[in-house]
Each structure stands twice: as structure tokens, then as C-alpha cells.
C-alpha positions in Angstrom: 11.5 21.1 -14.0 8.6 20.8 -16.4 10.0 20.6 -19.9 7.4 21.8 -22.4 9.2 20.6 -25.6 9.3 16.9 -24.9 5.6 16.9 -23.9 4.7 18.9 -26.9 6.6 16.5 -29.2 5.0 13.4 -27.6 1.5 14.9 -27.6 1.9 16.1 -31.2 3.1 12.6 -32.4 0.2 11.0 -30.6 -2.3 13.4 -32.1 -0.8 12.9 -35.6 -1.0 9.1 -35.3 -4.5 9.2 -33.9 -5.8 11.7 -36.5 -4.2 9.9 -39.5 -5.4 6.5 -38.3 -8.9 7.8 -37.7 -9.0 9.6 -41.0 -7.7 6.6 -42.9 -10.1 4.3 -41.2 -13.1 6.6 -41.8 -12.2 7.1 -45.4 -11.7 3.4 -46.1 -15.0 2.5 -44.3 -16.9 5.1 -46.3 -15.2 4.3 -49.6 -15.5 0.5 -49.2 -19.1 0.8 -48.0 -20.0 2.9 -51.1 -18.1 0.5 -53.4 -20.0 -2.5 -51.9 -23.3 -0.6 -52.2 -22.6 0.2 -55.8 -21.5 -3.3 -56.6 -24.8 -4.6 -55.1 -26.8 -2.2 -57.1 -25.0 -3.4 -60.3 -25.4 -7.1 -59.3 -29.1 -6.6 -58.7 -29.5 -4.9 -62.1 -27.5 -7.7 -63.8 -29.6 -10.4 -62.0 -32.8 -8.9 -63.3 -31.4 -8.7 -66.8 -30.3 -12.4 -66.6 -33.7 -13.4 -65.1 -35.7 -11.6 -67.8 -33.6 -13.2 -70.6 -33.2 -16.6 -69.1 -36.5 -17.2 -67.3 -38.5 -18.7 -70.2 -36.0 -21.6 -70.4 -35.0 -21.4 -66.7 -38.5 -21.7 -65.1 -39.3 -25.2 -66.4 -35.7 -26.3 -65.8 -35.9 -25.3 -62.1 -39.2 -27.0 -61.6 -38.0 -30.2 -63.3 -34.6 -30.4 -61.5 -35.8 -29.3 -58.0 -35.2 -32.8 -56.6 -32.7 -34.2 -59.1 -29.3 -35.6 -58.2 -26.0 -33.8 -58.8 -25.1 -36.1 -61.7 -28.5 -35.5 -63.4 -28.0 -31.7 -63.0 -24.5 -31.6 -64.4 -25.5 -33.8 -67.4 -28.7 -32.1 -68.3 -28.7 -30.6 -71.8 -30.0 -27.2 -70.5 -26.7 -26.5 -68.8 -24.7 -25.8 -72.0 -27.5 -23.6 -73.2 -27.5 -21.6 -70.0 -23.7 -21.4 -70.1 -23.9 -19.8 -73.6 -26.6 -17.3 -72.6 -24.8 -16.3 -69.4 -21.5 -15.9 -71.2 -23.1 -13.8 -73.8 -24.9 -11.6 -71.3 -21.7 -11.2 -69.1 -19.6 -9.8 -71.9 -18.2 -6.4 -71.0 -19.4 -6.7 -67.4 -17.4 -7.1 -64.2 -19.3 -10.3 -63.3 -16.9 -13.1 -62.5 -19.4 -15.9 -61.8 -23.1 -16.5 -61.8 -25.0 -19.1 -59.8 -28.7 -19.9 -59.9 -30.5 -21.6 -56.9 -33.9 -23.2 -56.6 -36.1 -21.9 -53.7 -34.9 -24.9 -51.7 -31.2 -24.0 -52.1 -30.1 -26.4 -54.8 -27.5 -25.0 -57.2 -29.0 -25.7 -60.7 -26.4 -23.6 -62.5 -22.9 -22.2 -61.9 -20.3 -20.7 -64.1 -17.9 -23.1 -62.4 -19.5 -26.5 -63.5 -18.1 -28.5 -60.5 -20.3 -26.4 -58.2 -23.6 -27.5 -59.9 -25.7 -29.6 -57.6 -24.3 -28.1 -54.3 -26.8 -27.5 -51.5 -26.7 -23.9 -50.2 -29.9 -24.0 -48.2 -28.0 -23.2 -45.0 -26.0 -20.3 -46.4 -26.9 -17.0 -44.5 -26.9 -14.9 -47.7 -29.1 -17.3 -49.5 -31.5 -17.5 -46.6 -32.0 -13.7 -46.5 -32.7 -13.6 -50.2 -35.0 -16.7 -50.3 -37.0 -16.1 -47.1 -37.0 -12.3 -46.8 -37.0 -11.5 -50.5 -34.1 -9.0 -50.0 -30.6 -8.8 -51.6 -27.7 -9.9 -49.4 -24.2 -8.7 -50.2 -20.7 -9.0 -48.7 -17.2 -8.3 -49.7 -14.3 -10.7 -49.4 -10.7 -11.4 -50.5 -10.1 -14.6 -52.4 -6.6 -16.0 -52.8 -8.1 -18.2 -55.6 -11.4 -17.8 -57.4 -12.9 -20.3 -59.8 -14.7 -19.0 -63.0 -15.8 -20.5 -66.2 -12.6 -19.3 -67.8 -10.2 -20.7 -65.1 -8.8 -19.8 -61.7 -8.1 -16.2 -60.8 -5.6 -15.3 -58.0 -5.7 -12.6 -55.4 -9.1 -11.1 -56.1 -11.4 -8.7 -54.2 -15.0 -9.7 -54.9 -18.5 -8.6 -54.0 -21.0 -11.4 -53.9 -24.7 -10.7 -54.0 -27.7 -13.1 -53.4 -30.6 -11.6 -55.4 -34.1 -13.0 -55.2 -36.1 -13.4 -58.4 -39.7 -12.4 -57.9 -42.0 -13.5 -60.8 -45.2 -12.9 -58.9 -46.4 -12.1 -55.3 -45.1 -14.6 -52.8 -41.9 -16.4 -52.2 -39.0 -15.9 -54.7 -39.1 -18.3 -57.7 -35.3 -18.5 -57.7 -32.1 -16.9 -56.3 -29.3 -15.6 -58.4 -25.8 -15.2 -56.9 -23.5 -12.9 -58.8 -19.8 -12.3 -58.0 -18.5 -8.9 -59.1 -14.7 -8.2 -59.4 -13.9 -5.1 -57.4 -10.1 -5.6 -57.3 -9.4 -2.5 -59.4 -11.7 -0.4 -57.3 -10.1 -1.7 -54.1 -6.7 -0.8 -55.5 -7.8 2.7 -56.3 -9.2 3.1 -52.8 -6.0 1.9 -51.4 -4.0 4.3 -53.5 -6.3 7.2 -52.7 -6.0 6.4 -49.0 -2.2 6.5 -49.3 -2.4 9.9 -51.0 -4.7 11.2 -48.4 -2.4 9.9 -45.6 0.6 11.5 -47.3 -1.0 14.9 -47.7 -2.4 14.9 -44.2 0.9 13.8 -42.7 2.7 16.6 -44.7 0.2 19.1 -43.4 0.6 17.9 -39.8 4.4 18.0 -40.1 4.4 21.6 -41.4 2.1 22.6 -38.6 4.3 20.7 -36.1 7.4 22.4 -37.4 6.0 25.9 -37.1 4.6 25.2 -33.6 7.9 23.4 -32.6 9.8 26.6 -33.1 7.3 28.6 -31.0 7.3 25.9 -28.3 11.1 25.6 -28.3 11.4 29.4 -27.7 8.8 29.2 -24.9 10.6 26.2 -23.4 13.8 28.1 -23.4 12.2 31.0 -21.5 10.7 28.6 -19.0 14.0 27.0 -18.5 15.7 30.3 -17.8 13.0 31.3 -15.4 13.2 27.9 -13.7 16.9 28.1 -13.2 16.5 31.6 -11.8 13.9 30.3 -9.4 16.1 27.4 -8.4 18.9 29.8 -7.5 16.6 31.8 -5.4 15.1 28.7 -3.9 18.6 27.4 -3.0 19.5 30.7 -1.3 16.2 30.7 0.5 16.7 27.0 1.6 20.2 27.9 2.8 18.8 30.9 4.8 16.0 28.7 6.2 18.5 26.0 7.1 20.7 28.5 8.9 17.6 29.9 10.7 16.5 26.4 11.7 20.0 25.6 13.0 20.0 28.8 15.0 16.5 28.1 16.4 17.7 24.5 17.2 20.7 25.9 19.1 18.4 28.3 20.9 16.0 25.5 21.8 18.9 23.3 22.8 20.4 26.0 24.9 17.1 26.7 26.6 16.5 23.0 27.4 20.1 21.7 28.0 23.0 22.5 30.3 25.8 24.2 28.3 28.6 22.5 30.3 27.4 18.9 30.4 24.9 18.8 27.6 22.3 17.2 29.9 18.7 18.3 30.0 18.1 21.4 32.1 15.6 21.7 34.9 13.0 23.0 32.5 13.2 20.0 30.1 13.5 17.7 33.1 10.1 18.9 34.4 8.6 18.3 31.0 9.9 14.8 30.9 8.8 14.2 34.5 5.2 15.3 33.5 5.3 12.8 30.6 6.6 10.1 32.9 3.9 10.8 35.4 1.2 10.6 32.7 2.6 7.2 31.6 2.7 5.9 35.2 -0.9 7.0 35.8 -2.1 5.4 32.5 -0.3 2.1 33.1 -0.5 2.1 36.9 3.3 1.6 37.0 6.0 2.8 39.5 8.2 5.8 38.7 11.3 6.9 40.7 13.1 10.3 41.1 16.7 10.4 42.2 17.8 13.8 43.5 21.6 13.9 43.6 23.9 16.4 45.3 27.7 16.1 44.9 29.7 15.9 48.2 33.0 17.6 48.2 32.5 19.5 45.0 33.0 22.9 46.6 36.4 21.8 47.9 37.5 20.8 44.4 36.5 24.2 43.0 38.2 26.0 45.8 41.5 24.1 45.8 41.8 23.1 42.1 40.0 25.8 40.3 36.9 26.1 38.2 38.5 24.1 35.3 38.8 21.2 37.6 35.2 21.7 38.8 33.9 21.8 35.2 35.9 18.6 34.5 34.3 16.9 37.4 30.8 17.9 36.4 31.3 16.7 32.8 32.7 13.4 34.1 29.9 12.8 36.6 27.3 13.6 33.9 28.8 10.8 31.7 28.9 8.4 34.6 25.3 9.0 35.6 24.2 8.6 32.0 26.0 5.2 31.9 24.0 4.1 34.9 20.5 4.5 33.3 18.4 3.1 30.5 17.7 4.8 27.2 14.2 5.7 28.4 15.5 7.4 31.6 16.4 11.1 31.9 19.5 12.4 33.6 19.4 16.2 34.1 21.6 18.9 35.7 19.2 21.1 37.7 21.7 23.3 39.6 25.4 23.9 40.2 26.3 20.4 41.6 22.8 19.0 41.6 21.5 16.3 39.3 18.1 14.6 38.9 17.4 11.2 37.3 13.8 10.1 36.3 13.2 6.4 36.1 9.8 5.6 34.5 8.3 2.1 34.5 10.0 0.5 37.4 9.1 -3.1 37.2 10.2 -4.1 40.8 10.7 -1.6 43.7 13.6 -3.8 44.8 15.7 -2.5 41.9 15.8 1.0 43.6 18.6 -0.3 46.0 20.6 -1.6 43.0 20.3 1.7 41.2 21.2 3.7 44.4 24.3 1.6 45.0 25.3 1.8 41.3 25.1 5.6 41.3 27.0 6.0 44.6 29.8 3.7 43.4 30.0 5.4 40.0 30.3 8.9 41.5 32.8 7.7 44.2 35.3 6.4 41.7 38.3 8.8 41.5 38.4 11.1 38.5 41.7 11.5 36.7 42.9 15.1 36.5 46.2 16.2 35.1 48.8 14.3 37.0 46.6 13.4 39.9 43.0 12.5 40.8 39.9 14.2 42.0 37.3 12.7 44.3 33.7 13.6 45.1 30.8 11.7 46.6 27.0 11.8 46.2 24.1 12.2 48.6 21.0 10.8 46.9 17.4 11.2 47.8 14.8 9.0 46.2 11.0 9.4 45.9 8.5 6.9 44.3 5.3 7.4 42.5 2.6 6.8 43.8 4.0 5.9 47.2 5.4 9.3 48.1 3.2 11.5 45.9 1.3 11.8 42.7 2.3 15.3 41.6 5.7 16.4 40.2 6.4 19.1 42.8 5.5 16.8 45.7 7.8 14.1 44.4 10.7 16.5 43.8 10.3 17.9 47.3 10.2 14.4 48.8 13.4 13.4 46.9 15.1 16.7 47.9 14.2 16.2 51.6 15.5 12.6 51.4 18.8 13.9 49.9 19.3 16.2 52.9 18.6 13.3 55.2 21.4 11.4 53.4 23.8 14.4 53.9 23.0 14.6 57.6 23.4 10.9 57.9 27.0 11.0 56.7 26.9 11.7 53.0 27.9 9.5 50.2 24.8 7.4 50.5 21.2 7.3 49.2 17.9 7.6 51.2 14.4 6.7 50.1 11.8 9.2 51.3 10.3 8.4 54.7 13.1 5.7 55.3 16.0 6.0 57.7 19.5 6.6 56.2 21.4 3.3 55.6 25.1 3.0 56.2 27.2 3.7 53.0 28.1 0.7 50.9 30.8 1.8 48.6 33.7 0.0 46.9 36.0 1.6 49.5 34.0 1.2 52.8 36.7 2.7 54.9 37.3 5.9 53.0 35.9 9.1 54.4 33.4 10.9 52.2 34.5 14.3 50.8 33.8 17.2 53.0 
């Protein structure tokens, strides 16, 4: 049964998770993007302010120190002056650190003195500012961050490389400013949490309302399903009874009620199939037409119960003489037919005939005594004696009558003379 409630719950949970995750991600991306853009705008503005105030003393210093060593830079008397001016200009601003680079990438000033003299000519952000004349900004998290006043821990910073354009052409210098956006990042994180909580609450309320509706609908579907199941079981039971009845009818139409063997009708169908196989594989097929000798005497002297017992016993004995692929059928009162497809060697016909005669000749226990019958058997072979079913049956039937006229209790192959009987009790007389 399709249960609506579990699917609704699973689908709702998945939608809630996806929606909240998507909303959270989208909000953070937009908020962080706007924060970085705002920080870049401020850094560019601060860089221009620094450049305007510092350029008179900075321009000759950059030209002088373009190719100086790190030790010369760090000991130059201009550095303390720049430090005082930068500190003064940074008061009240969110600027954590300021760096100044020559067009070639040499760090001529840094709020962290140990970084003065570093070569940043291969830094991607510097290259964008120095070669393209465009600001380059990125946000990063720093476990430790060095400033002029010491080391700060666990900071969110936005660093911007800002070109200083004094005249047309390549930038005269590049400023790098680090803005502290830790507070802004925390506010974004807190706002994100509030949005998630509100959204989750709204989804939960919506889910709860729809849950009640779906649960009711699920209950109705369950009741309907159980009702349909009951009807289906009753219908299946009726169909099963009908199938059993039809099977009984088919079995009765195609099988002998007394022995359970195939009837003449089913025997002819199997004979047709066996002939088709023989034609296709160019193989030999045999038909044994069997008529019981002395059966009428059993019926007349011992009664029909004894006769029925004989027929059932003979049916079992004949069935034990054949292979699984062979067919044993009762085609009349005391007449049987056996179809042997795919005979590998014609010489086996004699063995089969002797086996059947001996099996039938064996006395049959009945109450406190025994019953005895014999068998006259006629045999026809495909393709030697015919290629059609009716022809082969007639040839086998004619051969059976030859066996009877020849003394009974023996087999005769069509168009062959009747052999003398070869039974386990050669001296016994065949039943009349």
C-alpha cells in the first residue's frame, strides 16, 4: 500500500533542508559580497587620502629606495615619519594595516616593520593593481594578524591593493590596506541565524498544518486500501476456485478418470508433437498399440472392481517401462498406446517389447488371490511404416491383431511375422 504520510514527511523534510540551505547560502553570498564591496570602496577612499597627504614625502622616497636593500629600507629615517603620519590618518578608521609598494613590487613601508623590504612582485592582487591600474580585493580569515600595535587573533579582514595614479600611465605606487570586518561578519552570521530560525519556524508551522490534512487523507486511503484488499482476496479466491475447476475440466477432458493416464485426445496431440520433432531431427519414433489379453474374463468372473484394479495396476506398470519423455495413454476399455520419440537405435524396440510383455504378464495381487492378464502389442515406426499419425496408428493396430492371431501375449512389428512369445513363464498359456 502507498502510505502518503511517510512520503509527505520525507519530502517536506527534504524541501525544508534544501530551502533553508539555499536561502542561507544566498543571503550569506549577497551579504558578504556587499560587505567586501563596501570595504573595498572604503579602502580605495582611504588609500587616496593617504596618497594625497603622504605623496610629497613619499614620491622622492620611492624613487630613492626603488633598488635598495631590505636593511637600508628598514633603517631609513623616512620610515618613522611615515609611521607617524599613517597612524595619525588611521585614527578612528577600521584600517588594521597599511603597506606601500613601488611599481616593481618592493615593500617600502608596512605598519608591521618586519615586512618592509619584502618583494611582492608576484602577488596576484599586486599585479592587477600595478599592471591594470584596477583595485583588487579579497576577504580572508586570519588566525593571527600582525599590526603596528601587536598581534590580533581570529580576525576577518578585507585586503585591497589600490593603484596610485599621479599622472597618465602606469601607477606610481600601490597601496595595500587591510580593513577589519570581524564585527560585520559576526552581524551577518547572527542575522543569518535569525533568518534561518524564522524560516524554519514558518516551515514547521506550515508542515504541522499540512501534516494534519495529509494524515487524515492517509487514513482515508488506508481504509479504502483495506477494503480493496478484502475485495481482491475474495476475487482471488473466486478466481482460484474457477482455475481449479477449469483445470479439473481440462484434466478430465485429456485424462482417463480411472488410471489418470492421458486420453486418446491428448495422446494424439503428443503424437503430433513427437512427429514434428522426428521430422525436424530426422529421428526414429515408435508407437506401441497394446490390447490386454484375458481382461474380459477377469471382468466376467471377478467383477468390475477387479477389472478396474487390473487397469490401474497395468497403467502403473506400463508407466514404469518408459522414459520421462515418453507418453503412456489409455485409448479404450483395455487398450493402451505408448509413444516413444527419439529412438536412438531400432534394436531397442525388441527390448521394449519384451519388457512390456513381461511387465503385463506378472500376476496381479487381488484380495486373497492373484489376477493374470497378457498383452498383444503392435508396433509401428516412423518413418519406416508411415509419416502421418493416422497411418502409424493403423499400422500399429493391425500389427496388434497379428499378435493376437499369432497366439497372444507377444509383440509384432508392422510388416513383420509374429515371433514366438518370450515371457518369464514360457510354458504358461496366455489368458483367453
